[in-house]
MIDOSE-1310 file (N, C-alpha, C; in nm, 2 decimals, decimal comma, always signed):
residues 75
msih	+0,08/-0,12/+0,00/+0,00/+0,00/+0,00/+0,09/+0,12/+0,00; +0,18/+0,13/+0,10/+0,28/+0,25/+0,10/+0,39/+0,21/+0,20; +0,51/+0,26/+0,17/+0,62/+0,24/+0,26/+0,70/+0,37/+0,26; +0,78/+0,38/+0,37/+0,87/+0,50/+0,38/+0,99/+0,44/+0,46
chaa	+1,11/+0,45/+0,40/+1,23/+0,40/+0,47/+1,30/+0,52/+0,52; +1,35/+0,51/+0,64/+1,42/+0,62/+0,70/+1,54/+0,57/+0,79; +1,62/+0,65/+0,83/+1,74/+0,61/+0,91/+1,69/+0,56/+1,05; +1,76/+0,46/+1,10/+1,72/+0,40/+1,23/+1,72/+0,50/+1,35
nlsd	+1,79/+0,61/+1,34/+1,78/+0,70/+1,45/+1,66/+0,80/+1,45; +1,57/+0,78/+1,36/+1,44/+0,85/+1,35/+1,33/+0,77/+1,41; +1,24/+0,83/+1,48/+1,13/+0,76/+1,54/+1,02/+0,71/+1,44; +0,99/+0,58/+1,45/+0,88/+0,52/+1,37/+0,75/+0,59/+1,39
tkka	+0,72/+0,62/+1,52/+0,59/+0,68/+1,55/+0,58/+0,82/+1,49; +0,69/+0,89/+1,48/+0,68/+1,03/+1,42/+0,68/+1,01/+1,26; +0,75/+0,92/+1,21/+0,76/+0,91/+1,06/+0,63/+0,84/+1,01; +0,55/+0,78/+1,09/+0,43/+0,71/+1,05/+0,34/+0,81/+0,98
slvm	+0,34/+0,93/+1,02/+0,25/+1,03/+0,96/+0,27/+1,04/+0,81; +0,40/+1,02/+0,76/+0,42/+1,02/+0,61/+0,35/+0,91/+0,55; +0,36/+0,79/+0,61/+0,29/+0,67/+0,55/+0,14/+0,69/+0,55; +0,09/+0,74/+0,66/-0,06/+0,76/+0,68/-0,11/+0,86/+0,58
drli	-0,03/+0,97/+0,56/-0,07/+1,07/+0,46/-0,08/+1,01/+0,32; +0,02/+0,93/+0,28/+0,02/+0,87/+0,15/-0,09/+0,77/+0,13; -0,12/+0,70/+0,24/-0,23/+0,60/+0,23/-0,36/+0,67/+0,21; -0,39/+0,78/+0,28/-0,51/+0,85/+0,27/-0,53/+0,91/+0,13
dkyp	-0,42/+0,96/+0,08/-0,42/+1,01/-0,06/-0,46/+0,91/-0,16; -0,40/+0,79/-0,15/-0,42/+0,68/-0,24/-0,55/+0,61/-0,22; -0,59/+0,59/-0,09/-0,70/+0,51/-0,05/-0,79/+0,59/+0,05; -0,86/+0,69/+0,00/-0,94/+0,78/+0,10/-1,04/+0,70/+0,18
siqa	-1,08/+0,58/+0,14/-1,18/+0,51/+0,21/-1,13/+0,44/+0,34; -1,00/+0,45/+0,36/-0,94/+0,39/+0,49/-1,00/+0,46/+0,61; -1,05/+0,38/+0,70/-1,12/+0,44/+0,82/-1,03/+0,43/+0,94; -0,93/+0,34/+0,95/-0,85/+0,33/+1,07/-0,71/+0,27/+1,03
fsgd	-0,62/+0,29/+1,13/-0,48/+0,23/+1,11/-0,46/+0,14/+1,23; -0,37/+0,04/+1,22/-0,33/-0,05/+1,33/-0,18/-0,05/+1,34; -0,13/-0,07/+1,46/+0,02/-0,09/+1,48/+0,04/-0,15/+1,61; +0,17/-0,18/+1,64/+0,20/-0,23/+1,77/+0,23/-0,12/+1,87
ggyr	+0,27/-0,15/+1,99/+0,28/-0,06/+2,10/+0,38/+0,05/+2,07; +0,47/+0,03/+1,97/+0,57/+0,13/+1,94/+0,51/+0,25/+1,87; +0,39/+0,25/+1,83/+0,33/+0,36/+1,76/+0,24/+0,44/+1,85; +0,24/+0,41/+1,98/+0,16/+0,49/+2,08/+0,21/+0,64/+2,07
gtav	+0,13/+0,73/+2,10/+0,17/+0,87/+2,11/+0,15/+0,94/+1,98; +0,26/+0,99/+1,92/+0,26/+1,07/+1,81/+0,17/+1,02/+1,69; +0,19/+0,89/+1,66/+0,12/+0,84/+1,54/-0,03/+0,83/+1,57; -0,07/+0,79/+1,69/-0,21/+0,79/+1,73/-0,27/+0,93/+1,73
dyal	-0,20/+1,02/+1,79/-0,24/+1,16/+1,79/-0,26/+1,22/+1,65; -0,16/+1,19/+1,57/-0,17/+1,25/+1,43/-0,29/+1,19/+1,35; -0,31/+1,06/+1,36/-0,42/+1,00/+1,29/-0,55/+1,06/+1,33; -0,57/+1,08/+1,46/-0,69/+1,14/+1,51/-0,71/+1,29/+1,47
aqln	-0,61/+1,36/+1,51/-0,61/+1,51/+1,49/-0,61/+1,56/+1,35; -0,52/+1,50/+1,27/-0,49/+1,55/+1,13/-0,57/+1,47/+1,03; -0,60/+1,35/+1,05/-0,66/+1,26/+0,95/-0,80/+1,22/+0,98; -0,84/+1,25/+1,11/-0,98/+1,21/+1,16/-1,00/+1,06/+1,14
rafh	-0,90/+0,98/+1,17/-0,90/+0,84/+1,17/-0,85/+0,78/+1,30; -0,90/+0,67/+1,34/-0,86/+0,60/+1,45/-0,73/+0,53/+1,43; -0,65/+0,50/+1,53/-0,53/+0,42/+1,52/-0,53/+0,32/+1,64; -0,55/+0,20/+1,60/-0,56/+0,09/+1,70/-0,43/+0,04/+1,73
valg	-0,39/+0,03/+1,86/-0,26/-0,02/+1,91/-0,28/-0,15/+1,98; -0,21/-0,25/+1,93/-0,21/-0,39/+1,99/-0,10/-0,39/+2,10; -0,14/-0,42/+2,22/-0,04/-0,43/+2,33/-0,02/-0,57/+2,38; +0,10/-0,61/+2,41/+0,12/-0,74/+2,46/+0,12/-0,74/+2,61
lagk	+0,16/-0,86/+2,67/+0,17/-0,87/+2,81/+0,31/-0,84/+2,85; +0,33/-0,76/+2,96/+0,46/-0,72/+3,00/+0,55/-0,84/+3,04; +0,67/-0,84/+2,98/+0,77/-0,95/+3,01/+0,75/-1,08/+2,94; +0,65/-1,09/+2,86/+0,62/-1,21/+2,79/+0,60/-1,18/+2,64
yvpl	+0,65/-1,28/+2,56/+0,62/-1,27/+2,41/+0,48/-1,32/+2,39; +0,40/-1,24/+2,33/+0,26/-1,28/+2,29/+0,24/-1,24/+2,15; +0,21/-1,34/+2,06/+0,18/-1,30/+1,92/+0,05/-1,21/+1,93; +0,05/-1,10/+1,86/-0,06/-1,01/+1,86/-0,13/-1,02/+1,72
smsw	-0,26/-1,06/+1,73/-0,33/-1,08/+1,60/-0,34/-0,95/+1,52; -0,31/-0,96/+1,40/-0,32/-0,85/+1,31/-0,22/-0,74/+1,32; -0,13/-0,74/+1,42/-0,04/-0,63/+1,44/+0,07/-0,62/+1,34; +0,10/-0,73/+1,27/+0,21/-0,72/+1,17/+0,15/-0,72/+1,03
vvd	+0,02/-0,72/+1,01/-0,04/-0,72/+0,87/+0,01/-0,60/+0,79; +0,01/-0,49/+0,85/+0,05/-0,36/+0,78/+0,17/-0,30/+0,84; +0,21/-0,34/+0,95/+0,33/-0,28/+1,02/+0,46/-0,31/+0,95
């Protein structure tokens, strides 16, 4: 759908706005985004405030590896 590659020293949650912008331009019918816990904060706020879309965050259990359904489909 859309990708954006950036240097490892840049935050994914901040750069997610570029991907979300591109997706909305290409697919305006998108109603929500999904991502893992690394996208809390800036990405969630941007989706809601700037794009009027929800951003669903899948969270695991502290200290345990738990596969999160649907969290890697688009991430």
